Each structure stands twice: as C-alpha cells, then as structure tokens.
N, CA and C atoms as a LAMMPS dump frame, in Angstrom:
ITEM: TIMESTEP
0
ITEM: NUMBER OF ATOMS
393
ITEM: BOX BOUNDS ff ff ff
-5.0000000000000000e+02 5.0000000000000000e+02
-5.0000000000000000e+02 5.0000000000000000e+02
-5.0000000000000000e+02 5.0000000000000000e+02
ITEM: ATOMS id mol type element x y z
1 1 1 N -413.948 -381.424 -374.637
2 1 2 C -414.367 -380.658 -375.097
3 1 3 C -415.366 -379.07 -374.288
4 2 1 N -415.333 -379.379 -373.115
5 2 2 C -415.405 -378.266 -372.166
6 2 3 C -414.451 -377.37 -372.681
7 3 1 N -413.544 -377.589 -373.046
8 3 2 C -412.546 -376.212 -372.73
9 3 3 C -412.541 -375.669 -374.763
10 4 1 N -412.818 -376.933 -375.308
11 4 2 C -412.993 -376.341 -376.782
12 4 3 C -414.777 -375.431 -376.953
13 5 1 N -415.549 -375.464 -376.129
14 5 2 C -416.558 -374.847 -375.969
15 5 3 C -416.241 -372.95 -375.085
16 6 1 N -415.685 -373.073 -374.26
17 6 2 C -415.695 -371.981 -373.051
18 6 3 C -414.45 -370.852 -374.241
19 7 1 N -413.532 -371.324 -375.418
20 7 2 C -412.578 -370.876 -375.704
21 7 3 C -414.134 -370.444 -377.044
22 8 1 N -414.337 -371.22 -377.635
23 8 2 C -415.106 -370.359 -378.867
24 8 3 C -415.89 -369.611 -378.051
25 9 1 N -416.51 -369.455 -377.14
26 9 2 C -417.662 -368.798 -376.446
27 9 3 C -416.759 -367.428 -375.961
28 10 1 N -415.616 -367.516 -375.523
29 10 2 C -414.735 -366.405 -375.463
30 10 3 C -414.382 -365.771 -376.933
31 11 1 N -414.074 -366.261 -377.837
32 11 2 C -413.522 -365.787 -379.319
33 11 3 C -415.114 -365.055 -379.759
34 12 1 N -416.036 -365.502 -379.638
35 12 2 C -417.615 -365.231 -380.443
36 12 3 C -417.828 -363.743 -379.47
37 13 1 N -417.594 -363.667 -378.086
38 13 2 C -418.157 -363.07 -377.196
39 13 3 C -416.899 -361.403 -377.996
40 14 1 N -415.468 -361.994 -377.566
41 14 2 C -414.569 -360.881 -378.274
42 14 3 C -414.831 -360.562 -379.693
43 15 1 N -415.387 -361.589 -380.548
44 15 2 C -415.827 -360.422 -382.119
45 15 3 C -416.886 -360.061 -381.881
46 16 1 N -417.801 -360.362 -381.307
47 16 2 C -419.432 -359.25 -380.645
48 16 3 C -418.945 -358.199 -380.459
49 17 1 N -418.218 -357.937 -379.666
50 17 2 C -417.22 -356.129 -378.736
51 17 3 C -416.709 -355.396 -380.17
52 18 1 N -416.193 -356.151 -380.369
53 18 2 C -415.317 -355.826 -381.516
54 18 3 C -416.179 -354.975 -383.556
55 19 1 N -416.926 -356.556 -383.459
56 19 2 C -417.685 -355.948 -384.336
57 19 3 C -418.684 -354.994 -384.077
58 20 1 N -419.345 -354.977 -383.253
59 20 2 C -420.517 -353.774 -382.568
60 20 3 C -419.416 -352.669 -382.426
61 21 1 N -418.31 -352.702 -382.256
62 21 2 C -417.513 -351.331 -382.269
63 21 3 C -417.136 -350.977 -383.66
64 22 1 N -417.16 -351.594 -384.632
65 22 2 C -417.191 -351.099 -385.996
66 22 3 C -418.305 -350.162 -386.165
67 23 1 N -419.41 -350.856 -385.867
68 23 2 C -420.678 -350.742 -386.532
69 23 3 C -420.738 -349.098 -385.816
70 24 1 N -420.818 -349.102 -384.681
71 24 2 C -420.506 -347.793 -383.822
72 24 3 C -420.158 -347.083 -384.444
73 25 1 N -418.45 -347.053 -384.806
74 25 2 C -418.267 -346.382 -385.145
75 25 3 C -417.637 -346.14 -386.987
76 26 1 N -417.437 -347.146 -387.289
77 26 2 C -417.49 -347.082 -388.712
78 26 3 C -418.103 -347.219 -389.574
79 27 1 N -419.302 -348.11 -389.117
80 27 2 C -420.31 -347.8 -390.141
81 27 3 C -421.623 -347.19 -389.609
82 28 1 N -421.763 -346.304 -389.022
83 28 2 C -422.42 -345.236 -388.626
84 28 3 C -422.752 -344.384 -390.021
85 29 1 N -421.799 -343.363 -390.701
86 29 2 C -422.419 -343.009 -392.173
87 29 3 C -422.104 -343.317 -393.237
88 30 1 N -422.149 -344.994 -393.285
89 30 2 C -422.567 -345.772 -394.258
90 30 3 C -423.437 -346.456 -394.542
91 31 1 N -424.377 -346.566 -393.692
92 31 2 C -425.375 -347.111 -393.603
93 31 3 C -426.943 -346.575 -392.864
94 32 1 N -428.163 -346.82 -393.305
95 32 2 C -429.285 -346.035 -392.511
96 32 3 C -428.947 -346.56 -391.29
97 33 1 N -429.844 -346.057 -390.13
98 33 2 C -430.059 -346.196 -388.588
99 33 3 C -430.137 -347.187 -388.648
100 34 1 N -431.797 -347.666 -389.541
101 34 2 C -432.608 -349.017 -389.686
102 34 3 C -431.701 -350.089 -389.892
103 35 1 N -430.577 -349.835 -390.833
104 35 2 C -429.32 -351.097 -391.203
105 35 3 C -428.5 -351.313 -389.441
106 36 1 N -428.172 -350.042 -388.872
107 36 2 C -427.329 -350.121 -387.744
108 36 3 C -428.142 -350.896 -386.737
109 37 1 N -429.515 -351.027 -386.63
110 37 2 C -430.321 -351.087 -385.515
111 37 3 C -430.058 -353.05 -385.897
112 38 1 N -430.444 -353.123 -387.114
113 38 2 C -430.742 -354.566 -387.276
114 38 3 C -429.174 -354.909 -387.425
115 39 1 N -427.925 -354.786 -387.703
116 39 2 C -426.474 -354.975 -387.563
117 39 3 C -425.91 -354.931 -386.32
118 40 1 N -426.933 -354.011 -384.867
119 40 2 C -426.485 -354.054 -383.255
120 40 3 C -427.565 -355.317 -382.978
121 41 1 N -429.054 -356.067 -383.554
122 41 2 C -429.275 -357.215 -383.162
123 41 3 C -428.077 -358.755 -383.308
124 42 1 N -427.79 -358.893 -385.007
125 42 2 C -426.762 -359.786 -385.019
126 42 3 C -425.755 -359.676 -383.636
127 43 1 N -425.412 -358.744 -383.284
128 43 2 C -424.237 -358.447 -382.495
129 43 3 C -424.682 -358.861 -381.168
130 44 1 N -425.692 -358.647 -380.765
131 44 2 C -426.777 -358.796 -379.038
132 44 3 C -426.8 -360.588 -379.143
133 45 1 N -427.213 -361.324 -380.398
134 45 2 C -427.208 -362.512 -380.272
135 45 3 C -426.231 -363.119 -380.192
136 46 1 N -424.851 -362.542 -381.032
137 46 2 C -423.784 -363.202 -381.081
138 46 3 C -423.971 -363.388 -379.368
139 47 1 N -423.489 -362.492 -378.809
140 47 2 C -422.75 -362.433 -377.35
141 47 3 C -423.723 -363.042 -376.412
142 48 1 N -425.257 -362.728 -376.714
143 48 2 C -425.644 -363.965 -375.435
144 48 3 C -425.355 -365.264 -375.818
145 49 1 N -424.986 -365.535 -376.925
146 49 2 C -425.253 -367.657 -377.425
147 49 3 C -423.766 -367.548 -377.25
148 50 1 N -422.012 -366.068 -377.173
149 50 2 C -421.188 -366.629 -376.326
150 50 3 C -421.107 -366.757 -374.913
151 51 1 N -422.097 -366.467 -374.164
152 51 2 C -422.296 -366.316 -373.259
153 51 3 C -422.671 -367.688 -372.589
154 52 1 N -423.994 -367.719 -373.696
155 52 2 C -424.505 -369.768 -373.103
156 52 3 C -423.455 -370.185 -373.165
157 53 1 N -422.68 -370.127 -374.013
158 53 2 C -421.607 -371.165 -374.688
159 53 3 C -420.152 -371.375 -373.387
160 54 1 N -419.813 -370.295 -372.975
161 54 2 C -419.241 -369.976 -371.057
162 54 3 C -419.744 -370.641 -370.092
163 55 1 N -421.606 -370.411 -370.289
164 55 2 C -422.321 -371.094 -368.951
165 55 3 C -421.937 -372.808 -369.381
166 56 1 N -422.555 -373.18 -370.416
167 56 2 C -422.2 -374.554 -371.222
168 56 3 C -421.105 -375.519 -371.202
169 57 1 N -419.901 -374.955 -371.081
170 57 2 C -419.157 -375.399 -371.677
171 57 3 C -417.944 -375.346 -369.564
172 58 1 N -418.698 -374.651 -368.701
173 58 2 C -418.294 -374.13 -367.453
174 58 3 C -419.448 -375.29 -366.469
175 59 1 N -420.53 -375.747 -366.691
176 59 2 C -421.635 -376.184 -366.071
177 59 3 C -421.206 -377.964 -366.375
178 60 1 N -421.27 -378.327 -365.103
179 60 2 C -421.027 -379.849 -364.379
180 60 3 C -422.739 -380.382 -364.669
181 61 1 N -423.957 -379.666 -365.296
182 61 2 C -424.985 -380.914 -365.015
183 61 3 C -425.963 -380.673 -366.253
184 62 1 N -424.722 -380.967 -367.082
185 62 2 C -425.063 -381.208 -368.723
186 62 3 C -424.203 -382.339 -369.025
187 63 1 N -424.678 -383.41 -369.422
188 63 2 C -423.602 -384.313 -370.17
189 63 3 C -423.044 -384.185 -371.418
190 64 1 N -421.302 -384.766 -371.465
191 64 2 C -420.768 -384.401 -372.512
192 64 3 C -421.366 -384.154 -373.983
193 65 1 N -422.041 -385.133 -374.15
194 65 2 C -422.549 -385.563 -375.272
195 65 3 C -423.242 -384.62 -375.2
196 66 1 N -424.091 -384.1 -374.532
197 66 2 C -425.206 -382.903 -374.661
198 66 3 C -424.613 -381.732 -375.184
199 67 1 N -423.272 -381.308 -374.554
200 67 2 C -422.581 -380.294 -374.424
201 67 3 C -422.165 -380.229 -376.163
202 68 1 N -421.718 -381.287 -376.557
203 68 2 C -421.121 -381.38 -377.757
204 68 3 C -422.469 -381.222 -378.792
205 69 1 N -423.645 -381.295 -378.805
206 69 2 C -424.317 -380.916 -379.31
207 69 3 C -425.108 -379.768 -379.339
208 70 1 N -425.132 -378.631 -377.786
209 70 2 C -425.276 -378.157 -378.194
210 70 3 C -424.284 -376.652 -378.392
211 71 1 N -422.931 -377.265 -378.609
212 71 2 C -422.158 -376.73 -379.231
213 71 3 C -421.999 -376.279 -380.452
214 72 1 N -422.355 -377.377 -381.456
215 72 2 C -422.467 -377.218 -383.017
216 72 3 C -423.948 -376.526 -383.254
217 73 1 N -424.667 -376.442 -382.751
218 73 2 C -426.041 -376.278 -383.197
219 73 3 C -425.857 -374.471 -382.753
220 74 1 N -425.074 -374.542 -381.744
221 74 2 C -425.342 -372.644 -381.138
222 74 3 C -424.064 -372.11 -382.4
223 75 1 N -423.275 -372.923 -382.904
224 75 2 C -421.792 -372.325 -383.243
225 75 3 C -422.396 -372.076 -384.9
226 76 1 N -423.186 -373.197 -385.58
227 76 2 C -423.619 -373.303 -386.39
228 76 3 C -424.952 -371.724 -386.517
229 77 1 N -425.836 -372.028 -385.699
230 77 2 C -427.086 -370.921 -385.573
231 77 3 C -426.25 -369.862 -385.288
232 78 1 N -425.357 -369.495 -384.578
233 78 2 C -425.013 -368.157 -384.844
234 78 3 C -423.964 -367.606 -385.855
235 79 1 N -423.09 -368.259 -386.521
236 79 2 C -422.569 -367.815 -388.203
237 79 3 C -424.273 -367.666 -389.006
238 80 1 N -425.22 -368.587 -389.077
239 80 2 C -425.939 -368.593 -389.82
240 80 3 C -427.122 -367.119 -389.51
241 81 1 N -427.774 -366.618 -388.523
242 81 2 C -427.846 -365.829 -387.595
243 81 3 C -427.453 -364.966 -387.879
244 82 1 N -426.319 -364.763 -386.788
245 82 2 C -425.656 -363.055 -386.974
246 82 3 C -424.996 -362.656 -388.258
247 83 1 N -424.189 -364.167 -388.628
248 83 2 C -423.553 -363.744 -389.682
249 83 3 C -425.008 -363.511 -391.177
250 84 1 N -425.164 -363.655 -390.947
251 84 2 C -426.594 -363.252 -392.22
252 84 3 C -427.463 -361.607 -391.927
253 85 1 N -427.129 -361.678 -390.792
254 85 2 C -427.848 -360.465 -390.353
255 85 3 C -426.609 -359.397 -390.502
256 86 1 N -425.59 -359.382 -390.348
257 86 2 C -424.336 -358.836 -390.88
258 86 3 C -424.026 -358.334 -392.522
259 87 1 N -424.638 -359.462 -392.893
260 87 2 C -424.389 -359.036 -394.902
261 87 3 C -425.915 -358.131 -395.274
262 88 1 N -427.01 -358.707 -394.472
263 88 2 C -428.143 -358.115 -395.066
264 88 3 C -428.109 -356.367 -394.453
265 89 1 N -427.635 -356.302 -393.281
266 89 2 C -427.68 -355.061 -393.048
267 89 3 C -426.546 -353.722 -393.897
268 90 1 N -425.435 -354.5 -394.403
269 90 2 C -424.372 -354.201 -395.079
270 90 3 C -424.804 -354.529 -396.783
271 91 1 N -425.488 -354.916 -397
272 91 2 C -425.555 -355.079 -398.093
273 91 3 C -425.725 -353.39 -399.529
274 92 1 N -425.989 -353.292 -398.906
275 92 2 C -425.385 -351.778 -399.867
276 92 3 C -423.994 -351.685 -400.129
277 93 1 N -423.27 -351.93 -399.304
278 93 2 C -422.052 -351.931 -399.019
279 93 3 C -420.79 -352.996 -399.913
280 94 1 N -421.69 -354.089 -400.652
281 94 2 C -421.328 -355.234 -400.846
282 94 3 C -421.757 -355.34 -402.415
283 95 1 N -420.472 -356.207 -403.494
284 95 2 C -421.245 -356.556 -404.451
285 95 3 C -422.2 -357.894 -404.452
286 96 1 N -422.51 -358.317 -403.086
287 96 2 C -423.77 -359.961 -402.934
288 96 3 C -423.825 -359.344 -403.14
289 97 1 N -425.861 -359.313 -402.864
290 97 2 C -426.928 -359.733 -402.624
291 97 3 C -427.518 -360.498 -401.74
292 98 1 N -426.652 -360.052 -400.265
293 98 2 C -427.111 -360.758 -398.983
294 98 3 C -428.66 -361.676 -399.067
295 99 1 N -429.911 -360.57 -399.751
296 99 2 C -431.097 -360.469 -399.442
297 99 3 C -431.325 -362.079 -400.889
298 100 1 N -430.744 -362.365 -401.02
299 100 2 C -431.412 -364.047 -401.642
300 100 3 C -430.412 -364.823 -401.35
301 101 1 N -429.484 -365.172 -399.768
302 101 2 C -429.477 -366.2 -399.064
303 101 3 C -430.258 -365.528 -397.463
304 102 1 N -431.05 -364.804 -397.48
305 102 2 C -431.732 -363.941 -396.057
306 102 3 C -432.829 -364.986 -395.813
307 103 1 N -432.536 -366.328 -396.507
308 103 2 C -433.514 -367.48 -395.951
309 103 3 C -432.893 -368.138 -394.38
310 104 1 N -431.714 -368.016 -394.933
311 104 2 C -430.39 -369.153 -393.685
312 104 3 C -430.789 -368.386 -392.145
313 105 1 N -430.794 -367.409 -392.164
314 105 2 C -431.332 -366.39 -390.597
315 105 3 C -432.113 -367.087 -389.526
316 106 1 N -433.227 -367.575 -390.657
317 106 2 C -434.133 -368.085 -389.185
318 106 3 C -433.868 -369.528 -389.416
319 107 1 N -433.042 -369.772 -389.845
320 107 2 C -432.408 -371.679 -389.722
321 107 3 C -431.404 -371.363 -388.755
322 108 1 N -430.888 -369.867 -388.564
323 108 2 C -429.42 -370.085 -387.372
324 108 3 C -430.482 -369.786 -385.96
325 109 1 N -431.128 -369.091 -386.464
326 109 2 C -432.325 -369.043 -385.117
327 109 3 C -432.398 -370.122 -384.561
328 110 1 N -433.27 -371.19 -385.463
329 110 2 C -433.766 -372.303 -384.519
330 110 3 C -432.561 -373.101 -384.545
331 111 1 N -431.437 -373.185 -384.894
332 111 2 C -430.437 -374.002 -384.657
333 111 3 C -430.423 -373.464 -383.353
334 112 1 N -430.22 -371.744 -382.753
335 112 2 C -429.684 -371.443 -381.376
336 112 3 C -431.058 -372.147 -380.553
337 113 1 N -432.131 -371.906 -380.945
338 113 2 C -433.464 -372.357 -380.314
339 113 3 C -433.269 -373.577 -379.874
340 114 1 N -433.122 -374.096 -380.934
341 114 2 C -432.387 -375.937 -380.367
342 114 3 C -431.553 -376.445 -379.846
343 115 1 N -430.625 -375.586 -379.58
344 115 2 C -429.41 -375.44 -378.835
345 115 3 C -430.1 -375.492 -376.845
346 116 1 N -430.932 -374.382 -376.885
347 116 2 C -431.429 -374.211 -375.997
348 116 3 C -432.479 -374.541 -374.883
349 117 1 N -432.864 -375.384 -375.74
350 117 2 C -434.14 -376.215 -375.62
351 117 3 C -433.18 -377.917 -374.909
352 118 1 N -432.308 -378.488 -375.929
353 118 2 C -431.226 -379.357 -375.299
354 118 3 C -430.672 -379.199 -373.908
355 119 1 N -430.422 -377.744 -373.776
356 119 2 C -429.748 -377.567 -372.188
357 119 3 C -431.107 -377.403 -370.932
358 120 1 N -432.587 -377.384 -371.965
359 120 2 C -433.104 -377.063 -370.319
360 120 3 C -434.151 -378.68 -370.36
361 121 1 N -433.797 -379.26 -371.41
362 121 2 C -434.229 -380.969 -371.517
363 121 3 C -433.253 -381.946 -370.26
364 122 1 N -431.906 -381.473 -370.59
365 122 2 C -430.944 -381.881 -369.862
366 122 3 C -431.355 -381.269 -368.055
367 123 1 N -431.568 -380.469 -368.231
368 123 2 C -431.97 -379.743 -366.641
369 123 3 C -433.315 -380.523 -365.883
370 124 1 N -433.573 -380.64 -366.417
371 124 2 C -435.458 -381.246 -366.077
372 124 3 C -434.944 -382.543 -366.114
373 125 1 N -434.083 -383.055 -366.763
374 125 2 C -433.852 -384.708 -366.398
375 125 3 C -432.882 -384.793 -365.554
376 126 1 N -432.52 -384.004 -364.64
377 126 2 C -431.723 -383.954 -363.317
378 126 3 C -432.626 -385.433 -362.205
379 127 1 N -432.202 -385.657 -361.319
380 127 2 C -432.57 -386.232 -360.012
381 127 3 C -432.049 -384.934 -358.764
382 128 1 N -433.155 -385.15 -357.951
383 128 2 C -433.17 -384.408 -357.011
384 128 3 C -431.561 -385.249 -356.205
385 129 1 N -430.41 -384.218 -355.849
386 129 2 C -429.451 -384.393 -355.38
387 129 3 C -428.206 -384.458 -356.67
388 130 1 N -428.595 -384.273 -357.66
389 130 2 C -427.387 -384.107 -358.694
390 130 3 C -426.77 -382.742 -358.456
391 131 1 N -425.838 -382.683 -358.678
392 131 2 C -425.02 -381.278 -358.408
393 131 3 C -425.672 -380.271 -358.107
C-alpha cells in the first residue's frame, strides 16, 4: 500500500505542475482572471494533497489500515474538489454546464479534511517511545 500511496502522490504532484502550467500559459487568454484564480486554487489543493500522500506513504507512524483509508479519502477528495474546480473555472469553454455539479466541490473538500483528521487521530494515539 505504501508504494501505491507514494506513486499516487507523485502522479498527483506531477499533474498539478502540468495542469498549472497549462492554466498559466494556455488558458490565460481564454478565461477571466477570476477564473484563472479559481483554477489555481484547484491546482494548489491538488499539490498540497500530493505532498500529503507522499508523507503518509513514507511514514511508519500511521498504521497501514489507516493509511489505506486516508489514501482513498484523499484521492476521491482531490478528484471531486480539484476536478470540479477545473470544470467550473473553464465552464465557458465546454459544452457541459459544470455549475450543475458544483455541489461535489465541498464533498471533495470534506473528504480531504477527513483524511487529515484520521492522520491527526493516528498521531494522538501514539504512545511515548513509538517511532
């Protein structure tokens, strides 16, 4: 599971750089400055959670079962949160109205928050002298 988590973290990080560069160079003339800022929020949170997964997959302080839960929560959260933000920011460029599914953005955010909470609770459960 650790390998899957760190590879996914690496892929999400790589994609956030690629998607961010695409927004900065390819979308700048196509969408408003406000939409670019919105898009960048999705990129930023994707990168934060890529780094989070790299940490989770690398640490021995979190039990494997909790790592798996964190992994799936964060992955689903990034897809829903950042993915929906990318769609909403570029809504005018597509034939699909992403505003109709904008309600999934906070669900994605909540999933990411729960992943952080599970990590914190794992740390609170450590006994003195644990790694």
